[in-house]
Every structure is written in C-alpha cells, then in structure tokens.
N, C-alpha and C positions, 0 to 999 in steps of 0.2 A: 504494500500500500504506500502511496506517495506520502512523504513527510511534509507537514505544513512548512511553508516558507518562514524563515526567521525574519522578524521585523527589524528595521533599522534601529540602532541603539540611539534612542531619542527620549528625552525626559517627557513624561506625560504632560507636564506643564507647558511644553512647547506646542502641544496640539498636533493635528494631523500634518503629514508632509504636504508641502504645497502642491506637488503633482497630484496627490490623492484628492485634495480639496478642489483643484482645478478640474480634475476628471469628473468629480461629482457635479460641479456646476455645469460643465459641458453636457453631461448626460441629461441633467434637468432641463437645460435649454433646448436640447434636441427633442426631448419628450414634449415640451410645450409647443414647439413649432409643429411637430407631427400632429399633435392633438388639434391645434388651431386649423391646420390644413384639412384634417379629416372633418372637423365641424363645419368648415366653410363648404367643403365638397358636399356633405349631406344636405346642408341648407339649400345649396344651389340645385342639386339634383331634385329635391322635393319641390322647389319653387319653379324652376325652368324646365325640368326634365333632364334625364341623363344625357341624351344625345345632343341637346342644345347647349350643354355646359362644356366649356373648354378648360384646359389646364391654365391658360392665362386668366380666365375668370376666377378660378379657385385661388390662384396665387394673389390676385388683386384683392379678393375678398379677405384673405388672411393677412394682407399687408406685407407681402414678401415678393421678391423677384421670381421670375419664371425659373431661373437657374437654381434658386433655393428649393423650389418645389422638386426639381429633379435630383437634388442631393438627398432627398428623403424618399421619394417614390419614383417608380419607373413609368407609371401610367396613372390616369385619373381613377380607374377602377381600383387600383391598389390603394389609393388614398382612403378608401372607405374602410379599410382594415388596417389601421396604423399600428396595432399592438401585437400582431401575430409573431413577428420576428423576435421581439423581446420576450414574449411569452414562451416561445419555443426554447429560448436560451434558459429561462427559469425552469421549464419542465426538464430539460436535460440536466440541470443542476440537481434537481430532486432525485433523478435516477442515479446520477454519479455519486451523490453523497449518502445514498441509502445505507443503513447499517446492514452488515452481512446476515444478521439473524432475521431481518425483516422479510416476510414473504414477498416475492417479486410481484404478485398480483396486487398486494396492498400498496407497494411502491408505485405501481402504475396508476392505481386509483388516486393516490396523493398527487401524482403528476398531473393528471387531467383535471383535478380540482383547481390547479393554477389557471387552467384555461377558463373554467367557469367563473373564477374570481375576476378575470379580465372583463368579462361581460357584466358581472354584477357590480363592478366598481362604478359604472355609469349607466344605471337602468334606462333612463330616458334616451340616451344616445343609442343603446343597444336595441331598444324597441324600434326606434326610427330606422336603424340600419336593417333590422329584420324586415320591416315593411318594404324598404327599398329593394332588398335582395329578392323578395317575392315578386316584385314588379319588373325588375330588370334582369333578363337572363344572363347578361355578361357578369353582373355582380354575383349572381347565384353560382356561376361557374368558378369565379374567383374564390368564393367561400368554400365550395367543395374541394378545391385544390388545397386550400389552407388546412382544412380538416384532415385531408389525406396525409399531410406531413406528420401530424401527431400520431396517426395510426401506424405509419411506417416506423416511427421512433419507438413506439411501445412494442411493436412486433419484434424489432431487433433486440430490444432489451430482454423480452421474455425468452426469445430463442437463445440469447447469450447465456442462459443458465444451464444449458446442456448442449451436447454435441449432436447436432442434427444428423451428421454423417454416420453416427452410431445407432441410428434408428433401427429397432428390431421389433419382431412380433411381440405384442403385449405392451409396448411403450408408445403411448399416445401423446406424450408431451409435446412433440413438434406440432401436432394438429391442434392440441389444446392451446398452445401459445398463440398461434395465429387467430384462432377463433375467439379466444378470450380477449386479445387486443382489440379485435373488431367489436366485441360485445361491450367493452368499456367505452369505446368511442360512441357506439350507438346509444348506450345508456345516457351518456353525457348529452348527446344531441337531442334525445327524446325529452329529457328533463329541461334542457335549455329552451327548446321550442315551446313546451307547455308553459314555462315561466314567461317567455316573451309574449305569447298569445294572451296571457293574463295581465299584460301591461307592466311586467317586471315587478309584480307584487308577490310577496310570500317568501318563506325561508328556502331559497333554492338550494343551498348547501345541504340542508336536512333532506330534501327530496333526492339529491344526488347520493347521499349516504345510504338511503333506503334502496336505491337502484343498485348500489355496490353490493349490498347484502344479498340481493336477488342473484346477482352474477356469481358471487362466491358460493352461494348455496347450489347453483346450477353446475358450476365447473369444479367445485371443490377447491381445496387449498393445497394440493400436492404437486403443483407444477415445478419440477426440477428442484425441490427442496430437500436438503439433508442427505444428498448423495452425490458422488462425483459425477462429472459430466459423462454422459454416455452409459452410466451404470444402469442395471435393470430397475424398473420402477417397483417400489414396494407397494403392496396392496393397501388400500385405505383401511381395511379392517379384516381380521381373521375370525372366522366363525367355527366353533366346534359344537357338536351335538352329543348329548348324553341322555338317551331315553327321550323324555318330553322336555328336556331343558336345553336351551340354546345359550351358549356363552360367546360373547363378542369381545375381542380385544382390538381397539382402534388406535390409529395414530392420533397424536394430539392435534395435528393440523388437518385431520379429515373433517369434511363438512358433515352436518347431520344428514343431508340428502344422500351422500355417499354411503354412510353407515346404514341408513334405512334400506337402501337398495340391496345391500349385501345381506342384511338380516332377512328381508322379504324373500330373497332368492333361496336362503337356507331353509326358511319355513316351508317353501314350496317343494323343497327336496331337489332343486336343480343341481 
C-alpha cells in the first residue's frame, strides 16, 4: 500500500503552503465559473430553446469571453452537466481509499452516493436540467454517456477483486460483478428520476439506501471477498440434515436471501 506523503516541515502557525492555498482558490474559481456557465446555459435553453442558443450567448450571459467558455466545456450541451468530471474524480477517490475489509459492493454503493449528492446539492437546478434532458434528445444522449462512465468505473472495480481469466465452473463472480455494477447504477437512476419527478422533494439518500438493501439482498455479499483472486468460490451456507432437523452454517457476509434459498433447497431434498 502506498505510504502517505510527508508534509513539509512547517510550523502550524505558519498556515497552509501558498501553493496549496492558491490551488484551492483556483479550484473554487473554476467551480464558480463552471456553475455560472451551466446556469446561464439552462436559463437560455429554457427561454430561447436549445437550438437557438449559441455558445456566444451563454458566454455573454455568464459575463465571460467565448474562449473562457471553451476552457471549461467542449460544447454547449456539455455545459448542462458541469459537475460530472469532478464527481467522477470523487467517486474514484472513494474506490481507491476503501478499507481492505470493506465489501466491494458496499464501496461501490458509497461511490455512487457521491453522484446522487451532486444532484441533491442543487435540487432546483437538477429538476430544471431533468426537464431539459427530457425535451432535448442531444442533452439526453449526453446524460446517458455520462452515466455510462460511472458504470464502467464500478464494473472495473468489482472485476478487480478477482481474476476473470481464472473463471471456472461454479464461480459466478465475473457475471455477478458486471450485473451488480449495472444494478447499482440502475438503482441510482431509478431513485434519482423518482426524486426529480417529485420536484426534488424528500430524503433521496434514504431512498437510495433502501435500493442498496434490495440489491444486496438480491446479489448477496460474497463477490470476491475473503479469498485470493481466482480461488474457488465458497458457498454462502452449508446445510446438513439429521432426521427432521436441518442445520445451517452460513458465512457472515451471506445475505438472508442466499441462506433462505439454500435452506429451501435442502427442505425440498434437492
């Protein structure tokens, strides 16, 4: 594991290093400009229509030069989603900094919660953006492309917990990894759409947590945990029968749904 970088020998009373302070100010300024451009774009799209609005119009409304616009966005449709690049970095940080003992599916759920918070930070803006993406196919395509980046990131992360080349009969982890990543993104999108249709009202994080519980109950919690890459998958539970008594020993990370399926199979005598 990489060791943390040693900080410069500097007295706490001296405050942060100038480069660090300058970097924070530059990042804050960049964020403000991007937000101003996005707000101007959405206002103009709603007022004039998407096709009738130009990059020059957006830059003028935000009080910046055309070249400033292109320092932040490649096109006018990209301006409607100003935070996806930064959010993708935050999501990657969540995955990179996960504790080894944390289940990878839990880590992915924490990662996509960062995406939800991006929308929840400004409910009114998010609701208006949602309306525009429903009306303008180009914006809708841009949104789909942005969501696909998160799904690829999560799939790579889950697949990284075992060696797909060592796939063998009885090991469904590679399949579960890709399906689970898609399910996490789909759950996020479902909850987000429902919240946006309700005008951005309600505890959207609580709704997402409930969706995560459904996913974990469906897929279990055994994807690539507690065994070397490529090693055989341990069963979620082992059942033994003695007369009319059924005894079950389950992994601590096995979901109730997994355990119940195995018990029901034993009771049927399969």
